[in-house]
C-alpha positions as a Markdown table, in Angstrom:
| # | Residue | x | y | z |
|---|---|---|---|---|
| 1 | Met | 31.2 | 110.6 | 99.6 |
| 2 | Lys | 32.1 | 108.4 | 102.5 |
| 3 | Arg | 34.2 | 105.6 | 101.4 |
| 4 | Ile | 33.6 | 102.6 | 103.2 |
| 5 | Ala | 35.4 | 99.0 | 104.2 |
| 6 | Ile | 33.5 | 95.9 | 105.4 |
| 7 | Leu | 34.7 | 93.1 | 107.2 |
| 8 | Gly | 32.3 | 90.1 | 107.0 |
| 9 | Ser | 30.4 | 91.2 | 103.7 |
| 10 | Thr | 29.3 | 88.0 | 103.2 |
| 11 | Gly | 27.3 | 87.6 | 106.2 |
| 12 | Ser | 24.0 | 88.7 | 107.4 |
| 13 | Val | 25.3 | 92.2 | 108.7 |
| 14 | Gly | 27.7 | 92.4 | 105.7 |
| 15 | Gln | 25.2 | 91.8 | 103.6 |
| 16 | Ser | 22.6 | 94.3 | 105.2 |
| 17 | Ala | 25.2 | 96.9 | 104.7 |
| 18 | Leu | 25.8 | 96.4 | 101.5 |
| 19 | Ala | 22.2 | 96.8 | 101.2 |
| 20 | Val | 22.3 | 100.1 | 102.7 |
| 21 | Val | 25.1 | 101.2 | 100.4 |
| 22 | Asp | 22.8 | 100.5 | 97.5 |
| 23 | Ala | 20.1 | 103.3 | 98.9 |
| 24 | His | 22.4 | 106.0 | 99.1 |
| 25 | Ala | 24.9 | 105.6 | 96.6 |
| 26 | Asp | 25.5 | 109.1 | 95.8 |
| 27 | Arg | 26.8 | 109.4 | 99.4 |
| 28 | Leu | 28.4 | 105.5 | 100.0 |
| 29 | Gln | 31.3 | 104.2 | 97.9 |
| 30 | Val | 32.8 | 100.3 | 98.9 |
| 31 | Val | 36.9 | 100.3 | 99.1 |
| 32 | Gly | 37.6 | 97.5 | 100.6 |
| 33 | Leu | 35.6 | 94.0 | 101.3 |
| 34 | Ala | 37.0 | 91.0 | 103.6 |
| 35 | Ala | 34.7 | 87.5 | 103.6 |
| 36 | Gly | 34.9 | 84.0 | 105.2 |
| 37 | Glu | 35.0 | 80.9 | 103.1 |
| 38 | Asn | 31.4 | 81.8 | 100.6 |
| 39 | Ala | 33.4 | 82.3 | 97.1 |
| 40 | Asp | 30.7 | 82.4 | 94.7 |
| 41 | Leu | 28.6 | 85.0 | 97.2 |
| 42 | Phe | 31.8 | 87.2 | 97.6 |
| 43 | Ala | 33.0 | 86.6 | 93.7 |
| 44 | Ala | 29.6 | 88.5 | 93.1 |
| 45 | Gln | 29.9 | 91.2 | 95.4 |
| 46 | Ile | 33.7 | 91.9 | 94.5 |
| 47 | Ala | 31.9 | 92.1 | 90.7 |
| 48 | Arg | 29.0 | 94.5 | 91.7 |
| 49 | Tyr | 31.1 | 96.7 | 94.2 |
| 50 | Arg | 34.7 | 96.4 | 92.6 |
| 51 | Pro | 36.9 | 97.2 | 95.8 |
| 52 | Arg | 40.5 | 98.1 | 96.0 |
| 53 | Val | 41.1 | 95.7 | 97.9 |
| 54 | Ala | 39.3 | 92.0 | 99.1 |
| 55 | Thr | 40.5 | 89.2 | 101.4 |
| 56 | Met | 39.0 | 85.6 | 102.4 |
| 57 | Ala | 39.6 | 83.8 | 105.4 |
| 58 | Ser | 41.9 | 81.5 | 103.6 |
| 59 | Gly | 44.1 | 80.7 | 100.9 |
| 60 | Ser | 41.7 | 77.7 | 99.7 |
| 61 | Ala | 38.8 | 80.5 | 99.3 |
| 62 | Leu | 41.5 | 83.0 | 97.8 |
| 63 | Asp | 41.8 | 80.0 | 95.3 |
| 64 | Arg | 38.1 | 79.6 | 94.7 |
| 65 | Leu | 37.4 | 83.4 | 94.1 |
| 66 | Glu | 40.2 | 83.5 | 91.4 |
| 67 | Gln | 38.4 | 80.6 | 89.5 |
| 68 | Ser | 35.1 | 82.4 | 89.7 |
| 69 | Gly | 37.2 | 84.9 | 87.4 |
| 70 | Ile | 38.4 | 87.7 | 90.0 |
| 71 | Pro | 41.6 | 89.2 | 89.3 |
| 72 | Lys | 44.0 | 88.2 | 91.7 |
| 73 | Ala | 46.0 | 92.0 | 91.9 |
| 74 | Thr | 42.7 | 92.8 | 94.2 |
| 75 | Phe | 43.5 | 90.2 | 96.5 |
| 76 | Gly | 44.9 | 91.1 | 100.1 |
| 77 | Ala | 46.5 | 88.2 | 101.9 |
| 78 | Pro | 44.2 | 85.5 | 103.5 |
| 79 | Gly | 43.1 | 85.1 | 107.5 |
| 80 | Arg | 43.6 | 88.0 | 110.3 |
| 81 | Asp | 46.8 | 89.6 | 107.8 |
| 82 | Gly | 44.0 | 89.7 | 105.4 |
| 83 | Leu | 41.4 | 91.7 | 108.1 |
| 84 | Val | 44.4 | 94.0 | 108.6 |
| 85 | Glu | 44.6 | 95.0 | 105.5 |
| 86 | Val | 41.3 | 96.0 | 104.5 |
| 87 | Ala | 40.5 | 97.5 | 107.6 |
| 88 | Ser | 43.8 | 99.7 | 107.3 |
| 89 | His | 43.5 | 100.4 | 103.7 |
| 90 | Pro | 44.6 | 104.6 | 103.0 |
| 91 | Asp | 41.4 | 105.4 | 101.2 |
| 92 | Ala | 38.9 | 104.0 | 103.7 |
| 93 | Asp | 37.4 | 106.7 | 105.7 |
| 94 | Leu | 35.2 | 103.9 | 108.1 |
| 95 | Val | 35.6 | 100.2 | 108.4 |
| 96 | Leu | 32.4 | 97.7 | 109.9 |
| 97 | Cys | 33.6 | 95.0 | 111.6 |
| 98 | Ala | 30.9 | 92.3 | 111.0 |
| 99 | Ser | 33.4 | 89.4 | 110.9 |
| 100 | Ser | 32.4 | 86.7 | 113.4 |
| 101 | Gly | 35.0 | 85.4 | 116.1 |
| 102 | Thr | 37.9 | 86.9 | 117.2 |
| 103 | Asp | 40.1 | 87.6 | 114.0 |
| 104 | Gly | 38.4 | 90.8 | 113.4 |
| 105 | Leu | 40.7 | 92.5 | 116.8 |
| 106 | Glu | 43.5 | 93.4 | 114.8 |
| 107 | Ala | 42.2 | 94.6 | 112.4 |
| 108 | Val | 40.1 | 97.0 | 114.5 |
| 109 | Leu | 42.8 | 98.3 | 116.2 |
| 110 | Ala | 44.6 | 98.5 | 112.6 |
| 111 | Ala | 41.8 | 100.6 | 111.7 |
| 112 | Ile | 42.0 | 102.6 | 114.3 |
| 113 | Glu | 45.8 | 103.4 | 114.7 |
| 114 | His | 45.2 | 104.3 | 111.1 |
| 115 | Gly | 43.0 | 107.4 | 112.3 |
| 116 | Lys | 39.6 | 105.3 | 110.6 |
| 117 | Ala | 36.6 | 105.7 | 112.4 |
| 118 | Val | 35.1 | 102.2 | 113.4 |
| 119 | Ala | 31.5 | 100.7 | 112.9 |
| 120 | Leu | 31.5 | 97.8 | 115.3 |
| 121 | Ala | 29.0 | 94.9 | 115.0 |
| 122 | Asn | 31.8 | 92.1 | 116.1 |
| 123 | Lys | 31.0 | 91.8 | 120.1 |
| 124 | Glu | 34.4 | 89.3 | 120.5 |
| 125 | Val | 36.2 | 92.7 | 119.9 |
| 126 | Leu | 34.9 | 94.8 | 123.1 |
| 127 | Val | 34.2 | 91.6 | 125.2 |
| 128 | Met | 38.2 | 90.3 | 124.5 |
| 129 | Ala | 39.9 | 93.8 | 124.9 |
| 130 | Gly | 37.9 | 96.5 | 125.7 |
| 131 | Gly | 40.0 | 98.4 | 127.4 |
| 132 | Ile | 42.9 | 98.1 | 124.6 |
| 133 | Val | 40.3 | 99.1 | 121.8 |
| 134 | Thr | 38.9 | 102.0 | 123.7 |
| 135 | Glu | 42.3 | 103.4 | 125.0 |
| 136 | Ala | 43.8 | 103.1 | 121.6 |
| 137 | Ala | 40.4 | 104.8 | 120.3 |
| 138 | Arg | 40.3 | 108.0 | 123.1 |
| 139 | Arg | 44.2 | 108.2 | 121.9 |
| 140 | Arg | 43.8 | 108.4 | 118.5 |
| 141 | Gly | 40.5 | 110.3 | 118.6 |
| 142 | Val | 38.5 | 108.1 | 116.6 |
| 143 | Ala | 35.1 | 107.4 | 117.1 |
| 144 | Ile | 34.0 | 103.8 | 118.1 |
| 145 | Leu | 30.1 | 103.6 | 116.2 |
| 146 | Pro | 28.1 | 100.5 | 117.8 |
| 147 | Val | 26.2 | 98.7 | 115.3 |
| 148 | Asp | 24.2 | 96.1 | 117.7 |
| 149 | Ser | 20.7 | 97.3 | 117.8 |
| 150 | Glu | 21.1 | 97.8 | 121.2 |
| 151 | His | 24.1 | 99.9 | 121.9 |
| 152 | Asn | 23.3 | 101.6 | 118.5 |
| 153 | Ala | 19.9 | 102.4 | 120.4 |
| 154 | Ile | 21.7 | 103.6 | 123.4 |
| 155 | His | 24.3 | 105.9 | 121.4 |
| 156 | Gln | 21.2 | 107.5 | 119.8 |
| 157 | Cys | 19.6 | 107.9 | 123.2 |
| 158 | Leu | 22.8 | 109.3 | 124.4 |
| 159 | His | 23.3 | 111.8 | 121.5 |
| 160 | Gly | 24.3 | 115.1 | 123.0 |
| 161 | Arg | 24.2 | 114.2 | 126.7 |
| 162 | Thr | 26.9 | 114.5 | 129.3 |
| 163 | Gly | 27.9 | 111.8 | 131.3 |
| 164 | Ser | 26.5 | 113.2 | 134.3 |
| 165 | Glu | 23.2 | 113.2 | 132.9 |
| 166 | Leu | 23.1 | 109.2 | 132.6 |
| 167 | Lys | 21.8 | 106.8 | 135.5 |
| 168 | Arg | 21.0 | 103.4 | 134.1 |
| 169 | Leu | 21.1 | 101.7 | 130.9 |
| 170 | Val | 19.1 | 99.0 | 129.9 |
| 171 | Leu | 19.4 | 96.3 | 127.1 |
| 172 | Thr | 16.3 | 94.5 | 125.7 |
| 173 | Ala | 16.3 | 91.3 | 125.1 |
| 174 | Ser | 14.0 | 89.5 | 122.7 |
| 175 | Gly | 14.1 | 85.8 | 124.9 |
| 176 | Gly | 14.9 | 84.1 | 121.9 |
| 177 | Pro | 13.4 | 81.0 | 120.9 |
| 178 | Phe | 13.2 | 79.2 | 124.5 |
| 179 | Arg | 11.6 | 82.4 | 126.4 |
| 180 | Gly | 9.4 | 81.1 | 128.9 |
| 181 | Arg | 10.7 | 77.6 | 129.3 |
| 182 | Ser | 12.1 | 76.6 | 132.4 |
| 183 | Ala | 15.4 | 74.2 | 132.8 |
| 184 | Ser | 13.6 | 71.3 | 132.6 |
| 185 | Glu | 12.1 | 71.9 | 129.7 |
| 186 | Leu | 15.5 | 72.7 | 127.9 |
| 187 | Thr | 17.3 | 69.8 | 128.6 |
| 188 | Lys | 16.3 | 68.1 | 125.3 |
| 189 | Val | 16.4 | 71.2 | 122.7 |
| 190 | Thr | 18.3 | 70.5 | 120.1 |
| 191 | Ala | 20.7 | 73.1 | 117.8 |
| 192 | Glu | 17.7 | 73.1 | 115.3 |
| 193 | Asp | 15.1 | 74.5 | 118.1 |
| 194 | Ala | 17.7 | 76.8 | 119.0 |
| 195 | Leu | 18.7 | 78.3 | 115.7 |
| 196 | Lys | 14.8 | 79.5 | 115.0 |
| 197 | His | 15.0 | 83.3 | 116.7 |
| 198 | Pro | 11.4 | 84.6 | 116.5 |
| 199 | Thr | 12.6 | 88.2 | 115.7 |
| 200 | Trp | 15.8 | 88.6 | 114.0 |
| 201 | Arg | 17.7 | 86.8 | 111.3 |
| 202 | Met | 21.3 | 86.7 | 112.1 |
| 203 | Gly | 24.3 | 84.3 | 111.9 |
| 204 | Arg | 24.4 | 80.6 | 113.8 |
| 205 | Lys | 26.4 | 81.6 | 116.5 |
| 206 | Ile | 25.3 | 84.8 | 117.5 |
| 207 | Thr | 21.7 | 82.9 | 117.1 |
| 208 | Ile | 22.8 | 80.2 | 120.2 |
| 209 | Asp | 24.1 | 83.1 | 121.9 |
| 210 | Ser | 20.2 | 84.8 | 121.7 |
| 211 | Ala | 18.8 | 81.5 | 122.8 |
| 212 | Thr | 21.0 | 81.1 | 126.1 |
| 213 | Leu | 21.0 | 84.6 | 126.6 |
| 214 | Met | 24.6 | 84.8 | 126.8 |
| 215 | Asn | 24.6 | 87.5 | 123.6 |
| 216 | Lys | 23.0 | 89.7 | 126.2 |
| 217 | Gly | 25.6 | 88.9 | 128.5 |
| 218 | Leu | 28.4 | 90.0 | 125.9 |
| 219 | Glu | 26.2 | 93.2 | 125.0 |
| 220 | Val | 26.5 | 94.0 | 128.9 |
| 221 | Ile | 30.1 | 94.3 | 129.1 |
| 222 | Glu | 30.3 | 96.0 | 125.6 |
| 223 | Ala | 28.0 | 98.6 | 126.8 |
| 224 | His | 30.6 | 99.1 | 129.6 |
| 225 | Trp | 33.5 | 99.7 | 127.6 |
| 226 | Leu | 31.3 | 101.8 | 124.8 |
| 227 | Phe | 29.6 | 104.2 | 127.5 |
| 228 | Gly | 31.9 | 104.0 | 130.6 |
| 229 | Val | 29.0 | 102.8 | 132.9 |
| 230 | Arg | 29.4 | 100.1 | 135.7 |
| 231 | Ala | 28.2 | 96.7 | 136.2 |
| 232 | Asp | 25.4 | 97.6 | 138.7 |
| 233 | Gln | 24.1 | 100.3 | 136.1 |
| 234 | Ile | 22.8 | 98.1 | 133.4 |
| 235 | Asp | 19.8 | 96.2 | 133.3 |
| 236 | Val | 18.2 | 93.7 | 130.8 |
| 237 | Val | 14.7 | 93.5 | 130.4 |
| 238 | Ile | 13.3 | 90.9 | 128.4 |
| 239 | His | 10.9 | 92.3 | 125.4 |
| 240 | Pro | 9.7 | 90.1 | 123.0 |
| 241 | Gln | 8.6 | 92.2 | 120.2 |
| 242 | Ser | 11.7 | 93.6 | 119.8 |
| 243 | Val | 10.4 | 97.2 | 119.1 |
| 244 | Val | 12.3 | 98.8 | 121.9 |
| 245 | His | 15.7 | 98.4 | 121.2 |
| 246 | Ser | 17.1 | 99.9 | 124.1 |
| 247 | Met | 16.7 | 102.6 | 127.0 |
| 248 | Val | 18.3 | 104.9 | 129.1 |
| 249 | Glu | 17.5 | 106.3 | 132.5 |
| 250 | Leu | 18.5 | 110.0 | 133.3 |
| 251 | Thr | 19.3 | 111.1 | 136.9 |
| 252 | Asp | 16.0 | 112.7 | 137.3 |
| 253 | Gly | 13.8 | 109.4 | 136.6 |
| 254 | Ser | 13.3 | 110.2 | 133.2 |
| 255 | Val | 13.6 | 106.8 | 130.6 |
| 256 | Ile | 14.3 | 107.8 | 127.2 |
| 257 | Ala | 13.8 | 104.8 | 124.5 |
| 258 | Gln | 14.7 | 104.3 | 121.1 |
| 259 | Leu | 12.1 | 102.3 | 119.2 |
| 260 | Gly | 12.2 | 100.9 | 115.7 |
| 261 | Val | 11.3 | 98.3 | 113.0 |
| 262 | Thr | 13.7 | 95.0 | 113.3 |
| 263 | Asp | 16.1 | 95.5 | 110.3 |
| 264 | Met | 19.7 | 95.8 | 111.1 |
| 265 | Arg | 19.6 | 98.3 | 108.1 |
| 266 | Leu | 18.7 | 101.0 | 110.7 |
| 267 | Pro | 21.5 | 100.8 | 113.2 |
| 268 | Ile | 24.0 | 100.2 | 110.3 |
| 269 | Gln | 22.5 | 103.5 | 108.2 |
| 270 | Tyr | 23.2 | 105.3 | 111.5 |
| 271 | Ala | 26.5 | 104.0 | 112.0 |
| 272 | Phe | 27.3 | 105.2 | 108.5 |
| 273 | Ser | 25.6 | 108.4 | 108.1 |
| 274 | Tyr | 26.6 | 109.2 | 111.6 |
| 275 | Pro | 26.7 | 112.0 | 112.9 |
| 276 | Glu | 23.8 | 113.1 | 109.9 |
| 277 | Arg | 21.0 | 111.3 | 109.7 |
| 278 | Trp | 19.8 | 110.2 | 106.1 |
| 279 | Pro | 16.2 | 109.1 | 104.7 |
| 280 | Thr | 15.5 | 105.4 | 104.6 |
| 281 | Pro | 13.8 | 103.5 | 101.9 |
| 282 | Met | 12.5 | 101.2 | 104.8 |
| 283 | Pro | 8.4 | 101.3 | 106.1 |
| 284 | Pro | 8.0 | 103.3 | 109.0 |
| 285 | Leu | 7.2 | 101.8 | 112.4 |
| 286 | Asp | 3.6 | 101.2 | 112.8 |
| 287 | Leu | 3.0 | 101.3 | 116.3 |
| 288 | Ala | -0.6 | 100.4 | 116.2 |
| 289 | Arg | 0.1 | 97.4 | 114.4 |
| 290 | Ala | 2.8 | 96.5 | 116.8 |
| 291 | Gly | 0.1 | 96.1 | 119.4 |
| 292 | Arg | 1.3 | 95.5 | 123.2 |
| 293 | Leu | 4.6 | 95.7 | 124.1 |
| 294 | Glu | 5.5 | 93.8 | 127.0 |
| 295 | Phe | 8.5 | 93.9 | 129.3 |
| 296 | Asp | 9.7 | 91.2 | 131.9 |
| 297 | Val | 12.8 | 90.1 | 134.0 |
| 298 | Pro | 15.6 | 87.5 | 132.5 |
| 299 | Asp | 14.9 | 83.7 | 134.0 |
| 300 | Thr | 18.6 | 83.4 | 135.1 |
| 301 | Asn | 17.9 | 80.0 | 136.5 |
| 302 | Ala | 16.8 | 78.7 | 133.1 |
| 303 | Phe | 19.4 | 80.8 | 131.3 |
| 304 | Pro | 22.3 | 81.3 | 133.6 |
| 305 | Cys | 24.8 | 82.7 | 130.9 |
| 306 | Leu | 23.7 | 86.3 | 131.7 |
| 307 | Leu | 25.1 | 86.1 | 135.5 |
| 308 | Leu | 28.2 | 84.5 | 134.2 |
| 309 | Ala | 28.7 | 87.1 | 132.0 |
| 310 | Tyr | 27.9 | 89.9 | 134.9 |
| 311 | Arg | 30.6 | 87.7 | 137.1 |
| 312 | Ala | 32.9 | 88.4 | 134.0 |
| 313 | Leu | 32.6 | 92.0 | 133.9 |
| 314 | Glu | 32.8 | 92.6 | 137.6 |
| 315 | Ala | 36.1 | 90.2 | 138.0 |
| 316 | Glu | 37.2 | 92.8 | 134.6 |
| 317 | Arg | 40.8 | 91.8 | 133.8 |
| 318 | Ser | 41.1 | 88.2 | 132.1 |
| 319 | Leu | 37.7 | 87.1 | 133.3 |
| 320 | Pro | 35.8 | 88.4 | 130.1 |
| 321 | Val | 38.2 | 86.5 | 127.9 |
| 322 | Val | 38.1 | 83.5 | 129.3 |
| 323 | Leu | 34.1 | 83.7 | 129.2 |
| 324 | Asn | 34.1 | 84.5 | 125.3 |
| 325 | Ala | 36.4 | 81.8 | 124.4 |
| 326 | Ala | 34.6 | 79.3 | 126.3 |
| 327 | Asn | 31.5 | 80.0 | 125.1 |
| 328 | Glu | 32.9 | 80.0 | 121.7 |
| 329 | Ile | 33.7 | 76.1 | 122.2 |
| 330 | Ala | 30.8 | 75.9 | 123.8 |
| 331 | Val | 28.5 | 76.5 | 120.8 |
| 332 | Ala | 30.4 | 75.2 | 118.6 |
| 333 | Arg | 30.4 | 71.6 | 120.1 |
| 334 | Phe | 26.5 | 72.0 | 120.5 |
| 335 | Leu | 25.6 | 73.1 | 117.0 |
| 336 | Asp | 27.9 | 69.9 | 116.2 |
| 337 | Gly | 25.4 | 67.6 | 117.9 |
| 338 | Arg | 28.4 | 66.8 | 120.9 |
| 339 | Ile | 26.9 | 68.4 | 123.8 |
| 340 | Gly | 23.5 | 69.4 | 125.3 |
| 341 | Phe | 21.9 | 73.0 | 125.5 |
| 342 | Gly | 22.4 | 73.1 | 129.5 |
| 343 | Ser | 26.1 | 72.0 | 128.9 |
| 344 | Ile | 27.0 | 75.3 | 127.4 |
| 345 | Pro | 26.9 | 77.3 | 130.8 |
| 346 | Arg | 28.4 | 74.5 | 132.3 |
| 347 | Val | 31.5 | 74.4 | 130.0 |
| 348 | Ile | 31.6 | 78.2 | 130.4 |
| 349 | Glu | 31.6 | 78.1 | 134.4 |
| 350 | Leu | 34.1 | 75.3 | 135.2 |
| 351 | Thr | 36.3 | 77.2 | 132.7 |
| 352 | Met | 36.0 | 80.5 | 134.0 |
| 353 | Asp | 35.9 | 78.5 | 137.9 |
| 354 | Ala | 39.6 | 77.4 | 137.3 |
| 355 | His | 41.2 | 80.4 | 135.7 |
| 356 | Arg | 42.3 | 83.3 | 138.0 |
| 357 | Pro | 42.2 | 86.4 | 136.7 |
| 358 | Ala | 45.1 | 88.6 | 135.6 |
| 359 | Pro | 45.7 | 92.3 | 133.8 |
| 360 | Val | 45.3 | 91.9 | 130.2 |
| 361 | Ala | 47.3 | 95.2 | 129.0 |
| 362 | Thr | 48.6 | 94.0 | 125.7 |
| 363 | Leu | 47.2 | 92.1 | 122.9 |
| 364 | Ala | 49.7 | 89.3 | 123.5 |
| 365 | Glu | 48.3 | 88.7 | 126.8 |
| 366 | Val | 44.7 | 88.7 | 125.6 |
| 367 | Arg | 45.8 | 86.1 | 123.0 |
| 368 | Ala | 47.5 | 84.0 | 125.6 |
| 369 | Val | 44.3 | 84.3 | 128.0 |
| 370 | Asp | 42.2 | 83.2 | 125.3 |
| 371 | Gly | 44.5 | 80.6 | 123.6 |
| 372 | Trp | 44.5 | 78.9 | 127.2 |
| 373 | Ala | 40.6 | 79.1 | 127.6 |
| 374 | Arg | 40.1 | 77.7 | 124.3 |
| 375 | Glu | 42.1 | 74.7 | 125.2 |
| 376 | Tyr | 40.8 | 74.2 | 128.9 |
| 377 | Ser | 37.3 | 74.2 | 127.7 |
| 378 | Gln | 37.5 | 71.7 | 124.9 |
| 379 | Asp | 38.8 | 69.4 | 127.8 |
| 380 | Val | 35.7 | 70.3 | 129.8 |
| 381 | Ala | 33.3 | 70.0 | 126.7 |
| 382 | Arg | 34.8 | 66.3 | 126.1 |
| 383 | Gly | 34.3 | 65.6 | 129.9 |
| 384 | Val | 31.0 | 67.2 | 129.5 |
| 385 | Glu | 30.2 | 64.4 | 126.2 |
| 386 | Leu | 31.1 | 61.5 | 128.3 |
| 387 | Asn | 28.9 | 62.2 | 130.8 |
| 388 | Val | 25.7 | 63.0 | 128.7 |
């Protein structure tokens, strides 16, 4: 029996993870849950899975949870402290970090320090502090198992291979809802348009990142830390069918791909079962029905966020922290209808231009840069609003 703690259990990835638990109730047990603000759904999850510790993002959310009849004795502290409490619970063997934003960083480090394997579905953790997290995992001998479908695919393709065999990683991108549109055609798109992802059901922020291709840029930075490769060894191709989840090219020219249905339960189950493979109740991939598989080069004129991510990775040090923070601010403003779609990369670029990269060797240094970037990008976004 493998004991699981889930950070972000009411989100799309968290709910898929609980579906995997349901499918393998004889092998998986939930011992810790953490959620955002959805107290009603969280109360139902607690009643069903009976975790030993549970927490939410705020004290007011915990108050609503208590009103649902959940015993207060199971509550952890709210916010980041609660995430750390769930992630470091002594009964947990593996911690799934599916919480959105940057609040999961301390929790992931706490899980690692307590010797727990980490299944990572949160991009911000490695984008902000990839060096700190991977060094901590190496020192403690802890596995970081990627849950993003692309990195999960690469992990599967590289299983049992040495680093000397690897030449290149190829991340696939659906292209989002605006694939094929020019920069001029994107000037009037709305948040409602951008939230209509063609193949994946995800949270609002990550869906906007997919529309701008920033999602893929963040994955490039993640891949650098997960697999120890340089920026020039990571390529991105547009693959609208989302059947090939990613590929690796080996030194002899062979390309190995991982294919599967577009369902997050598959990579989650892989992370939960690793190094074993378990049967799945999902239908198999029907290649004949999938039909044509297409690949194309990303249009970085229409979607410049991808190039900004490569720029941040090549500079390393603190610039990826700035990229991530400015993107979160810009996406939030876009979702609120306060800036246009094309202003998202503009806010990010202006914030990056104003920053001088510096080493970030500690969590405090990461948080300091993150705070500066959020404040600066807020000012930039307000200026963009005035010019709309």
